[in-house]
N, CA, C and O atoms as a GROMACS GRO file, in nm:
protein
  552
    1MET      N    1   0.084  -0.117   0.000
    1MET     CA    2   0.000   0.000   0.000
    1MET      C    3   0.089   0.125   0.000
    1MET      O    4   0.195   0.127   0.062
    2ILE      N    5   0.044   0.226  -0.069
    2ILE     CA    6   0.114   0.354  -0.074
    2ILE      C    7   0.016   0.464  -0.038
    2ILE      O    8  -0.094   0.471  -0.093
    3LYS      N    9   0.057   0.551   0.053
    3LYS     CA   10  -0.024   0.667   0.091
    3LYS      C   11   0.064   0.790   0.081
    3LYS      O   12   0.177   0.791   0.129
    4THR      N   13   0.011   0.894   0.018
    4THR     CA   14   0.086   1.019   0.005
    4THR      C   15   0.012   1.128   0.082
    4THR      O   16  -0.108   1.146   0.068
    5ASP      N   17   0.087   1.201   0.162
    5ASP     CA   18   0.034   1.306   0.247
    5ASP      C   19   0.125   1.428   0.233
    5ASP      O   20   0.220   1.426   0.154
    6SER      N   21   0.097   1.533   0.307
    6SER     CA   22   0.184   1.651   0.305
    6SER      C   23   0.191   1.714   0.443
    6SER      O   24   0.103   1.694   0.527
    7ILE      N   25   0.297   1.788   0.463
    7ILE     CA   26   0.316   1.866   0.585
    7ILE      C   27   0.335   2.011   0.540
    7ILE      O   28   0.422   2.040   0.459
    8GLU      N   29   0.255   2.100   0.592
    8GLU     CA   30   0.263   2.242   0.558
    8GLU      C   31   0.339   2.315   0.668
    8GLU      O   32   0.308   2.302   0.786
    9ILE      N   33   0.440   2.393   0.628
    9ILE     CA   34   0.517   2.468   0.726
    9ILE      C   35   0.548   2.608   0.674
    9ILE      O   36   0.553   2.631   0.553
   10SER      N   37   0.569   2.699   0.766
   10SER     CA   38   0.617   2.833   0.734
   10SER      C   39   0.758   2.844   0.790
   10SER      O   40   0.786   2.800   0.901
   11THR      N   41   0.846   2.903   0.711
   11THR     CA   42   0.986   2.912   0.752
   11THR      C   43   1.035   3.056   0.748
   11THR      O   44   0.976   3.142   0.684
   12GLN      N   45   1.145   3.078   0.818
   12GLN     CA   46   1.210   3.208   0.816
   12GLN      C   47   1.326   3.212   0.718
   12GLN      O   48   1.378   3.319   0.687
   13GLY      N   49   1.368   3.095   0.669
   13GLY     CA   50   1.484   3.087   0.581
   13GLY      C   51   1.614   3.104   0.657
   13GLY      O   52   1.618   3.092   0.780
   14ASN      N   53   1.723   3.131   0.583
   14ASN     CA   54   1.854   3.154   0.642
   14ASN      C   55   1.902   3.040   0.730
   14ASN      O   56   1.947   3.061   0.843
   15ALA      N   57   1.890   2.918   0.678
   15ALA     CA   58   1.933   2.795   0.746
   15ALA      C   59   1.853   2.764   0.872
   15ALA      O   60   1.904   2.703   0.965
   16GLN      N   61   1.727   2.806   0.874
   16GLN     CA   62   1.641   2.770   0.987
   16GLN      C   63   1.620   2.619   0.988
   16GLN      O   64   1.590   2.559   0.885
   17VAL      N   65   1.635   2.559   1.105
   17VAL     CA   66   1.619   2.415   1.122
   17VAL      C   67   1.490   2.392   1.201
   17VAL      O   68   1.473   2.444   1.312
   18LEU      N   69   1.399   2.314   1.143
   18LEU     CA   70   1.271   2.284   1.207
   18LEU      C   71   1.260   2.134   1.233
   18LEU      O   72   1.288   2.053   1.145
   19ASP      N   73   1.219   2.099   1.354
   19ASP     CA   74   1.195   1.959   1.390
   19ASP      C   75   1.059   1.918   1.334
   19ASP      O   76   0.956   1.970   1.376
   20ILE      N   77   1.059   1.824   1.240
   20ILE     CA   78   0.934   1.777   1.179
   20ILE      C   79   0.904   1.632   1.217
   20ILE      O   80   0.824   1.566   1.152
   21THR      N   81   0.969   1.583   1.322
   21THR     CA   82   0.950   1.444   1.363
   21THR      C   83   0.804   1.415   1.396
   21THR      O   84   0.750   1.314   1.350
   22GLN      N   85   0.741   1.499   1.475
   22GLN     CA   86   0.603   1.473   1.517
   22GLN      C   87   0.505   1.468   1.401
   22GLN      O   88   0.425   1.375   1.394
   23PRO      N   89   0.507   1.564   1.309
   23PRO     CA   90   0.412   1.554   1.198
   23PRO      C   91   0.436   1.431   1.110
   23PRO      O   92   0.340   1.374   1.056
   24VAL      N   93   0.562   1.389   1.095
   24VAL     CA   94   0.590   1.267   1.017
   24VAL      C   95   0.537   1.145   1.093
   24VAL      O   96   0.473   1.058   1.034
   25ALA      N   97   0.565   1.139   1.224
   25ALA     CA   98   0.516   1.027   1.305
   25ALA      C   99   0.364   1.021   1.304
   25ALA      O  100   0.306   0.913   1.300
   26LEU      N  101   0.300   1.136   1.308
   26LEU     CA  102   0.154   1.141   1.305
   26LEU      C  103   0.099   1.091   1.171
   26LEU      O  104  -0.001   1.020   1.167
   27ALA      N  105   0.164   1.128   1.062
   27ALA     CA  106   0.122   1.080   0.929
   27ALA      C  107   0.130   0.929   0.922
   27ALA      O  108   0.042   0.864   0.866
   28VAL      N  109   0.237   0.872   0.978
   28VAL     CA  110   0.253   0.726   0.981
   28VAL      C  111   0.145   0.664   1.069
   28VAL      O  112   0.080   0.567   1.029
   29ALA      N  113   0.124   0.719   1.188
   29ALA     CA  114   0.025   0.664   1.281
   29ALA      C  115  -0.116   0.670   1.224
   29ALA      O  116  -0.197   0.581   1.249
   30ASP      N  117  -0.146   0.775   1.148
   30ASP     CA  118  -0.280   0.792   1.090
   30ASP      C  119  -0.301   0.712   0.963
   30ASP      O  120  -0.413   0.703   0.913
   31SER      N  121  -0.195   0.654   0.909
   31SER     CA  122  -0.207   0.578   0.785
   31SER      C  123  -0.262   0.438   0.815
   31SER      O  124  -0.271   0.397   0.931
   32GLU      N  125  -0.297   0.368   0.712
   32GLU     CA  126  -0.344   0.230   0.726
   32GLU      C  127  -0.228   0.131   0.718
   32GLU      O  128  -0.248   0.010   0.719
   33VAL      N  129  -0.107   0.183   0.711
   33VAL     CA  130   0.012   0.099   0.695
   33VAL      C  131   0.072   0.068   0.831
   33VAL      O  132   0.096   0.159   0.911
   34GLU      N  133   0.095  -0.060   0.858
   34GLU     CA  134   0.147  -0.104   0.988
   34GLU      C  135   0.300  -0.097   0.994
   34GLU      O  136   0.357  -0.048   1.092
   35SER      N  137   0.366  -0.145   0.890
   35SER     CA  138   0.512  -0.146   0.885
   35SER      C  139   0.557  -0.116   0.743
   35SER      O  140   0.492  -0.156   0.646
   36GLY      N  141   0.668  -0.044   0.731
   36GLY     CA  142   0.718  -0.008   0.598
   36GLY      C  143   0.820   0.102   0.606
   36GLY      O  144   0.902   0.107   0.698
   37ILE      N  145   0.814   0.191   0.509
   37ILE     CA  146   0.905   0.307   0.506
   37ILE      C  147   0.824   0.433   0.479
   37ILE      O  148   0.720   0.430   0.413
   38VAL      N  149   0.875   0.542   0.532
   38VAL     CA  150   0.817   0.673   0.503
   38VAL      C  151   0.927   0.760   0.444
   38VAL      O  152   1.038   0.767   0.498
   39THR      N  153   0.896   0.824   0.334
   39THR     CA  154   0.990   0.916   0.271
   39THR      C  155   0.936   1.058   0.286
   39THR      O  156   0.820   1.085   0.256
   40VAL      N  157   1.023   1.147   0.331
   40VAL     CA  158   0.991   1.289   0.338
   40VAL      C  159   1.070   1.356   0.227
   40VAL      O  160   1.192   1.343   0.220
   41PHE      N  161   1.000   1.430   0.142
   41PHE     CA  162   1.062   1.494   0.026
   41PHE      C  163   1.022   1.641   0.023
   41PHE      O  164   0.904   1.674   0.038
   42CYS      N  165   1.121   1.728   0.005
   42CYS     CA  166   1.089   1.871  -0.009
   42CYS      C  167   1.107   1.910  -0.155
   42CYS      O  168   1.219   1.910  -0.207
   43PRO      N  169   0.996   1.945  -0.220
   43PRO     CA  170   1.004   1.988  -0.360
   43PRO      C  171   1.052   2.134  -0.368
   43PRO      O  172   0.976   2.225  -0.400
   44SER      N  173   1.178   2.151  -0.338
   44SER     CA  174   1.238   2.284  -0.332
   44SER      C  175   1.385   2.272  -0.365
   44SER      O  176   1.449   2.174  -0.326
   45ALA      N  177   1.439   2.369  -0.435
   45ALA     CA  178   1.581   2.368  -0.469
   45ALA      C  179   1.665   2.442  -0.365
   45ALA      O  180   1.786   2.455  -0.382
   46THR      N  181   1.600   2.492  -0.258
   46THR     CA  182   1.674   2.568  -0.157
   46THR      C  183   1.650   2.517  -0.015
   46THR      O  184   1.664   2.592   0.082
   47SER      N  185   1.614   2.389  -0.003
   47SER     CA  186   1.594   2.332   0.130
   47SER      C  187   1.628   2.184   0.128
   47SER      O  188   1.644   2.124   0.022
   48GLY      N  189   1.637   2.124   0.247
   48GLY     CA  190   1.671   1.983   0.256
   48GLY      C  191   1.618   1.920   0.383
   48GLY      O  192   1.565   1.987   0.471
   49VAL      N  193   1.636   1.788   0.392
   49VAL     CA  194   1.587   1.710   0.506
   49VAL      C  195   1.698   1.615   0.552
   49VAL      O  196   1.770   1.558   0.470
   50THR      N  197   1.712   1.600   0.683
   50THR     CA  198   1.808   1.505   0.740
   50THR      C  199   1.766   1.471   0.882
   50THR      O  200   1.656   1.506   0.924
   51THR      N  201   1.853   1.401   0.955
   51THR     CA  202   1.831   1.379   1.098
   51THR      C  203   1.945   1.442   1.175
   51THR      O  204   2.058   1.452   1.127
   52ILE      N  205   1.913   1.482   1.296
   52ILE     CA  206   2.013   1.537   1.389
   52ILE      C  207   1.951   1.533   1.528
   52ILE      O  208   1.829   1.523   1.541
   53GLU      N  209   2.032   1.542   1.630
   53GLU     CA  210   1.976   1.562   1.763
   53GLU      C  211   1.929   1.708   1.765
   53GLU      O  212   2.009   1.800   1.754
   54TYR      N  213   1.798   1.726   1.779
   54TYR     CA  214   1.742   1.861   1.775
   54TYR      C  215   1.760   1.926   1.913
   54TYR      O  216   1.668   1.935   1.994
   55GLU      N  217   1.882   1.971   1.934
   55GLU     CA  218   1.924   2.036   2.057
   55GLU      C  219   1.994   2.164   2.014
   55GLU      O  220   2.067   2.164   1.915
   56ASN      N  221   1.973   2.271   2.086
   56ASN     CA  222   2.021   2.402   2.043
   56ASN      C  223   2.168   2.404   2.002
   56ASN      O  224   2.202   2.461   1.899
   57GLY      N  225   2.254   2.341   2.081
   57GLY     CA  226   2.398   2.339   2.047
   57GLY      C  227   2.426   2.266   1.918
   57GLY      O  228   2.500   2.315   1.834
   58ALA      N  229   2.366   2.149   1.901
   58ALA     CA  230   2.386   2.071   1.778
   58ALA      C  231   2.330   2.145   1.658
   58ALA      O  232   2.390   2.144   1.550
   59VAL      N  233   2.216   2.208   1.675
   59VAL     CA  234   2.155   2.284   1.564
   59VAL      C  235   2.245   2.401   1.524
   59VAL      O  236   2.267   2.423   1.405
   60ARG      N  237   2.296   2.476   1.621
   60ARG     CA  238   2.385   2.589   1.590
   60ARG      C  239   2.514   2.542   1.524
   60ARG      O  240   2.564   2.606   1.432
   61ASP      N  241   2.569   2.429   1.572
   61ASP     CA  242   2.689   2.373   1.509
   61ASP      C  243   2.662   2.338   1.363
   61ASP      O  244   2.744   2.365   1.276
   62PHE      N  245   2.546   2.279   1.338
   62PHE     CA  246   2.506   2.240   1.203
   62PHE      C  247   2.493   2.364   1.113
   62PHE      O  248   2.542   2.364   1.000
   63GLN      N  249   2.428   2.468   1.163
   63GLN     CA  250   2.414   2.592   1.086
   63GLN      C  251   2.550   2.657   1.060
   63GLN      O  252   2.576   2.705   0.950
   64ARG      N  253   2.636   2.657   1.160
   64ARG     CA  254   2.770   2.715   1.144
   64ARG      C  255   2.850   2.641   1.038
   64ARG      O  256   2.923   2.702   0.960
   65LEU      N  257   2.835   2.509   1.035
   65LEU     CA  258   2.905   2.429   0.935
   65LEU      C  259   2.870   2.478   0.794
   65LEU      O  260   2.959   2.494   0.710
   66PHE      N  261   2.744   2.502   0.768
   66PHE     CA  262   2.705   2.550   0.635
   66PHE      C  263   2.759   2.690   0.608
   66PHE      O  264   2.796   2.720   0.494
   67ASP      N  265   2.764   2.776   0.710
   67ASP     CA  266   2.825   2.908   0.691
   67ASP      C  267   2.973   2.896   0.654
   67ASP      O  268   3.024   2.975   0.576
   68GLU      N  269   3.040   2.796   0.711
   68GLU     CA  270   3.183   2.778   0.686
   68GLU      C  271   3.211   2.717   0.549
   68GLU      O  272   3.304   2.760   0.481
   69ILE      N  273   3.132   2.619   0.507
   69ILE     CA  274   3.164   2.552   0.381
   69ILE      C  275   3.094   2.613   0.260
   69ILE      O  276   3.141   2.597   0.147
   70VAL      N  277   2.983   2.682   0.282
   70VAL     CA  278   2.911   2.749   0.172
   70VAL      C  279   2.868   2.886   0.223
   70VAL      O  280   2.750   2.910   0.252
   71ALA      N  281   2.964   2.975   0.233
   71ALA     CA  282   2.939   3.109   0.289
   71ALA      C  283   2.843   3.189   0.200
   71ALA      O  284   2.855   3.187   0.078
   72PRO      N  285   2.749   3.259   0.261
   72PRO     CA  286   2.653   3.336   0.181
   72PRO      C  287   2.714   3.458   0.113
   72PRO      O  288   2.656   3.509   0.017
   73ASN      N  289   2.828   3.505   0.160
   73ASN     CA  290   2.886   3.628   0.105
   73ASN      C  291   2.985   3.605  -0.010
   73ASN      O  292   3.049   3.699  -0.056
   74ARG      N  293   2.997   3.482  -0.058
   74ARG     CA  294   3.080   3.455  -0.175
   74ARG      C  295   3.005   3.496  -0.301
   74ARG      O  296   2.885   3.524  -0.299
   75GLU      N  297   3.079   3.500  -0.411
   75GLU     CA  298   3.015   3.529  -0.540
   75GLU      C  299   2.958   3.398  -0.597
   75GLU      O  300   3.030   3.299  -0.609
   76TYR      N  301   2.832   3.398  -0.631
   76TYR     CA  302   2.766   3.282  -0.691
   76TYR      C  303   2.711   3.323  -0.827
   76TYR      O  304   2.640   3.423  -0.838
   77LEU      N  305   2.743   3.248  -0.929
   77LEU     CA  306   2.698   3.280  -1.065
   77LEU      C  307   2.547   3.281  -1.075
   77LEU      O  308   2.490   3.355  -1.155
   78HIS      N  309   2.482   3.199  -0.995
   78HIS     CA  310   2.335   3.199  -0.991
   78HIS      C  311   2.282   3.339  -0.957
   78HIS      O  312   2.183   3.383  -1.016
   79ASN      N  313   2.347   3.406  -0.865
   79ASN     CA  314   2.304   3.541  -0.826
   79ASN      C  315   2.320   3.639  -0.942
   79ASN      O  316   2.239   3.730  -0.958
   80LEU      N  317   2.424   3.621  -1.022
   80LEU     CA  318   2.446   3.710  -1.136
   80LEU      C  319   2.334   3.694  -1.239
   80LEU      O  320   2.292   3.792  -1.301
   81ARG      N  321   2.287   3.572  -1.255
   81ARG     CA  322   2.181   3.547  -1.354
   81ARG      C  323   2.045   3.596  -1.306
   81ARG      O  324   1.972   3.661  -1.381
   82TRP      N  325   2.009   3.564  -1.180
   82TRP     CA  326   1.874   3.592  -1.132
   82TRP      C  327   1.866   3.713  -1.039
   82TRP      O  328   1.759   3.771  -1.023
   83GLY      N  329   1.977   3.752  -0.978
   83GLY     CA  330   1.976   3.868  -0.890
   83GLY      C  331   1.898   3.850  -0.761
   83GLY      O  332   1.862   3.948  -0.696
   84ASP      N  333   1.873   3.724  -0.721
   84ASP     CA  334   1.793   3.703  -0.601
   84ASP      C  335   1.877   3.675  -0.476
   84ASP      O  336   1.822   3.660  -0.367
   85GLY      N  337   2.009   3.666  -0.491
   85GLY     CA  338   2.097   3.653  -0.377
   85GLY      C  339   2.093   3.521  -0.303
   85GLY      O  340   2.144   3.511  -0.191
   86ASN      N  341   2.034   3.417  -0.364
   86ASN     CA  342   2.024   3.291  -0.293
   86ASN      C  343   2.106   3.178  -0.357
   86ASN      O  344   2.073   3.060  -0.341
   87GLY      N  345   2.212   3.214  -0.427
   87GLY     CA  346   2.298   3.112  -0.487
   87GLY      C  347   2.352   3.014  -0.384
   87GLY      O  348   2.357   2.894  -0.408
   88HIS      N  349   2.391   3.066  -0.268
   88HIS     CA  350   2.440   2.979  -0.160
   88HIS      C  351   2.332   2.882  -0.113
   88HIS      O  352   2.363   2.770  -0.073
   89SER      N  353   2.207   2.924  -0.116
   89SER     CA  354   2.096   2.840  -0.072
   89SER      C  355   2.084   2.715  -0.159
   89SER      O  356   2.058   2.606  -0.109
   90HIS      N  357   2.102   2.732  -0.289
   90HIS     CA  358   2.094   2.619  -0.382
   90HIS      C  359   2.208   2.520  -0.359
   90HIS      O  360   2.188   2.398  -0.361
   91VAL      N  361   2.327   2.572  -0.337
   91VAL     CA  362   2.443   2.484  -0.315
   91VAL      C  363   2.427   2.408  -0.183
   91VAL      O  364   2.452   2.288  -0.178
   92ARG      N  365   2.385   2.476  -0.078
   92ARG     CA  366   2.364   2.411   0.051
   92ARG      C  367   2.258   2.301   0.041
   92ARG      O  368   2.278   2.191   0.092
   93ALA      N  369   2.148   2.331  -0.025
   93ALA     CA  370   2.040   2.233  -0.040
   93ALA      C  371   2.088   2.110  -0.117
   93ALA      O  372   2.052   1.997  -0.083
   94ALA      N  373   2.170   2.132  -0.220
   94ALA     CA  374   2.222   2.019  -0.297
   94ALA      C  375   2.312   1.930  -0.212
   94ALA      O  376   2.312   1.808  -0.229
   95LEU      N  377   2.388   1.990  -0.121
   95LEU     CA  378   2.474   1.911  -0.033
   95LEU      C  379   2.393   1.829   0.069
   95LEU      O  380   2.428   1.714   0.097
   96LEU      N  381   2.288   1.887   0.122
   96LEU     CA  382   2.207   1.818   0.223
   96LEU      C  383   2.117   1.713   0.160
   96LEU      O  384   2.105   1.602   0.213
   97GLY      N  385   2.053   1.746   0.049
   97GLY     CA  386   1.963   1.653  -0.019
   97GLY      C  387   1.817   1.680   0.013
   97GLY      O  388   1.784   1.728   0.121
   98PRO      N  389   1.729   1.649  -0.083
   98PRO     CA  390   1.588   1.685  -0.070
   98PRO      C  391   1.499   1.582  -0.002
   98PRO      O  392   1.381   1.608   0.019
   99SER      N  393   1.554   1.464   0.034
   99SER     CA  394   1.464   1.363   0.091
   99SER      C  395   1.534   1.276   0.194
   99SER      O  396   1.656   1.271   0.203
  100LEU      N  397   1.451   1.206   0.271
  100LEU     CA  398   1.498   1.116   0.375
  100LEU      C  399   1.397   1.003   0.386
  100LEU      O  400   1.276   1.028   0.383
  101THR      N  401   1.445   0.881   0.399
  101THR     CA  402   1.357   0.766   0.416
  101THR      C  403   1.384   0.702   0.551
  101THR      O  404   1.498   0.676   0.588
  102ILE      N  405   1.275   0.676   0.626
  102ILE     CA  406   1.285   0.618   0.759
  102ILE      C  407   1.197   0.494   0.766
  102ILE      O  408   1.080   0.501   0.729
  103PRO      N  409   1.250   0.381   0.812
  103PRO     CA  410   1.165   0.263   0.833
  103PRO      C  411   1.074   0.285   0.954
  103PRO      O  412   1.106   0.362   1.045
  104PHE      N  413   0.961   0.215   0.954
  104PHE     CA  414   0.875   0.215   1.072
  104PHE      C  415   0.818   0.076   1.092
  104PHE      O  416   0.795   0.001   0.996
  105VAL      N  417   0.794   0.042   1.218
  105VAL     CA  418   0.741  -0.089   1.256
  105VAL      C  419   0.628  -0.066   1.356
  105VAL      O  420   0.644   0.010   1.452
  106LYS      N  421   0.515  -0.131   1.334
  106LYS     CA  422   0.398  -0.116   1.420
  106LYS      C  423   0.362   0.032   1.436
  106LYS      O  424   0.331   0.079   1.546
  107LYS      N  425   0.366   0.104   1.323
  107LYS     CA  426   0.329   0.245   1.314
  107LYS      C  427   0.421   0.339   1.394
  107LYS      O  428   0.384   0.453   1.423
  108ARG      N  429   0.540   0.291   1.429
  108ARG     CA  430   0.637   0.373   1.503
  108ARG      C  431   0.766   0.388   1.424
  108ARG      O  432   0.822   0.289   1.375
  109LEU      N  433   0.812   0.512   1.411
  109LEU     CA  434   0.938   0.539   1.342
  109LEU      C  435   1.052   0.470   1.417
  109LEU      O  436   1.050   0.463   1.540
  110THR      N  437   1.149   0.418   1.345
  110THR     CA  438   1.262   0.348   1.408
  110THR      C  439   1.382   0.441   1.430
  110THR      O  440   1.496   0.400   1.412
  111LEU      N  441   1.355   0.563   1.468
  111LEU     CA  442   1.462   0.660   1.494
  111LEU      C  443   1.534   0.626   1.624
  111LEU      O  444   1.476   0.566   1.715
  112GLY      N  445   1.660   0.665   1.632
  112GLY     CA  446   1.737   0.648   1.754
  112GLY      C  447   1.688   0.744   1.862
  112GLY      O  448   1.613   0.837   1.835
  113THR      N  449   1.732   0.719   1.984
  113THR     CA  450   1.686   0.797   2.100
  113THR      C  451   1.704   0.947   2.081
  113THR      O  452   1.614   1.024   2.115
  114TRP      N  453   1.817   0.988   2.028
  114TRP     CA  454   1.846   1.132   2.015
  114TRP      C  455   1.836   1.180   1.871
  114TRP      O  456   1.895   1.281   1.835
  115GLN      N  457   1.762   1.109   1.791
  115GLN     CA  458   1.755   1.138   1.647
  115GLN      C  459   1.617   1.196   1.612
  115GLN      O  460   1.514   1.132   1.634
  116GLN      N  461   1.618   1.316   1.557
  116GLN     CA  462   1.495   1.378   1.510
  116GLN      C  463   1.507   1.407   1.360
  116GLN      O  464   1.616   1.426   1.308
  117ILE      N  465   1.392   1.412   1.295
  117ILE     CA  466   1.387   1.448   1.153
  117ILE      C  467   1.379   1.600   1.147
  117ILE      O  468   1.294   1.661   1.211
  118VAL      N  469   1.468   1.660   1.068
  118VAL     CA  470   1.467   1.806   1.057
  118VAL      C  471   1.459   1.850   0.911
  118VAL      O  472   1.513   1.786   0.820
  119TYR      N  473   1.392   1.960   0.894
  119TYR     CA  474   1.382   2.029   0.766
  119TYR      C  475   1.465   2.155   0.779
  119TYR      O  476   1.454   2.227   0.878
  120VAL      N  477   1.550   2.182   0.680
  120VAL     CA  478   1.635   2.301   0.682
  120VAL      C  479   1.603   2.387   0.561
  120VAL      O  480   1.616   2.342   0.447
  121ASP      N  481   1.561   2.510   0.586
  121ASP     CA  482   1.532   2.603   0.477
  121ASP      C  483   1.650   2.698   0.462
  121ASP      O  484   1.675   2.783   0.547
  122PHE      N  485   1.722   2.682   0.354
  122PHE     CA  486   1.842   2.761   0.328
  122PHE      C  487   1.814   2.891   0.253
  122PHE      O  488   1.904   2.974   0.238
  123ASP      N  489   1.692   2.911   0.205
  123ASP     CA  490   1.665   3.030   0.124
  123ASP      C  491   1.692   3.156   0.206
  123ASP      O  492   1.700   3.151   0.328
  124ASN      N  493   1.705   3.268   0.137
  124ASN     CA  494   1.739   3.393   0.204
  124ASN      C  495   1.616   3.476   0.241
  124ASN      O  496   1.627   3.596   0.265
  125ARG      N  497   1.500   3.412   0.245
  125ARG     CA  498   1.378   3.480   0.287
  125ARG      C  499   1.278   3.377   0.339
  125ARG      O  500   1.295   3.256   0.320
  126SER      N  501   1.175   3.427   0.404
  126SER     CA  502   1.074   3.336   0.457
  126SER      C  503   0.995   3.273   0.343
  126SER      O  504   0.982   3.330   0.234
  127ARG      N  505   0.943   3.156   0.371
  127ARG     CA  506   0.869   3.080   0.270
  127ARG      C  507   0.756   3.002   0.335
  127ARG      O  508   0.758   2.976   0.456
  128ARG      N  509   0.658   2.967   0.254
  128ARG     CA  510   0.555   2.870   0.292
  128ARG      C  511   0.589   2.744   0.214
  128ARG      O  512   0.596   2.748   0.091
  129ARG      N  513   0.612   2.633   0.285
  129ARG     CA  514   0.657   2.510   0.220
  129ARG      C  515   0.555   2.398   0.240
  129ARG      O  516   0.486   2.391   0.342
  130SER      N  517   0.548   2.310   0.142
  130SER     CA  518   0.466   2.190   0.150
  130SER      C  519   0.556   2.071   0.125
  130SER      O  520   0.608   2.053   0.015
  131LEU      N  521   0.576   1.989   0.228
  131LEU     CA  522   0.662   1.872   0.217
  131LEU      C  523   0.577   1.750   0.181
  131LEU      O  524   0.466   1.734   0.231
  132VAL      N  525   0.629   1.666   0.095
  132VAL     CA  526   0.561   1.543   0.055
  132VAL      C  527   0.601   1.433   0.153
  132VAL      O  528   0.720   1.413   0.180
  133VAL      N  529   0.502   1.362   0.205
  133VAL     CA  530   0.526   1.249   0.294
  133VAL      C  531   0.463   1.127   0.227
  133VAL      O  532   0.340   1.118   0.215
  134GLN      N  533   0.547   1.034   0.184
  134GLN     CA  534   0.494   0.914   0.118
  134GLN      C  535   0.524   0.792   0.204
  134GLN      O  536   0.638   0.764   0.240
  135ILE      N  537   0.418   0.720   0.234
  135ILE     CA  538   0.424   0.604   0.323
  135ILE      C  539   0.401   0.479   0.238
  135ILE      O  540   0.303   0.470   0.165
  136MET      N  541   0.493   0.382   0.249
  136MET     CA  542   0.482   0.258   0.174
  136MET      C  543   0.503   0.138   0.264
  136MET      O  544   0.594   0.137   0.346
  137GLY      N  545   0.420   0.040   0.250
  137GLY     CA  546   0.434  -0.081   0.330
  137GLY      C  547   0.307  -0.162   0.332
  137GLY      O  548   0.224  -0.155   0.241
  138GLU      N  549   0.294  -0.239   0.439
  138GLU     CA  550   0.175  -0.323   0.451
  138GLU      C  551   0.119  -0.319   0.591
  138GLU      O  552   0.018  -0.385   0.619
   0.00000   0.00000   0.00000
């Protein structure tokens, strides 16, 4: 069985990290699927999904890492073409990736104790986002 759902969120951008574990777990719990996998996909070229311990220090370290390896103040050819100043956002999103797949058993995500699902919006402005949640299993 396959069920497709969505999670609607508002973001501030600028590498904002949002914990989306609960809405994903709720989508799984509300589905008719007992065990399988759930994929979270962000149809966006300036955001990504991963897991991390959603703790202030770890989140700030994660954000700092992106500032260090893909600094927003560098010259990006994308900015020259479109003039929107978010060239760094596209590069960051490509490094993180747009999707994550998590197994679940008996309608419960198999995440580790300190592992949360996070959505990161790298764009340089606030956005309204719709994430695709696809549940597959039996």
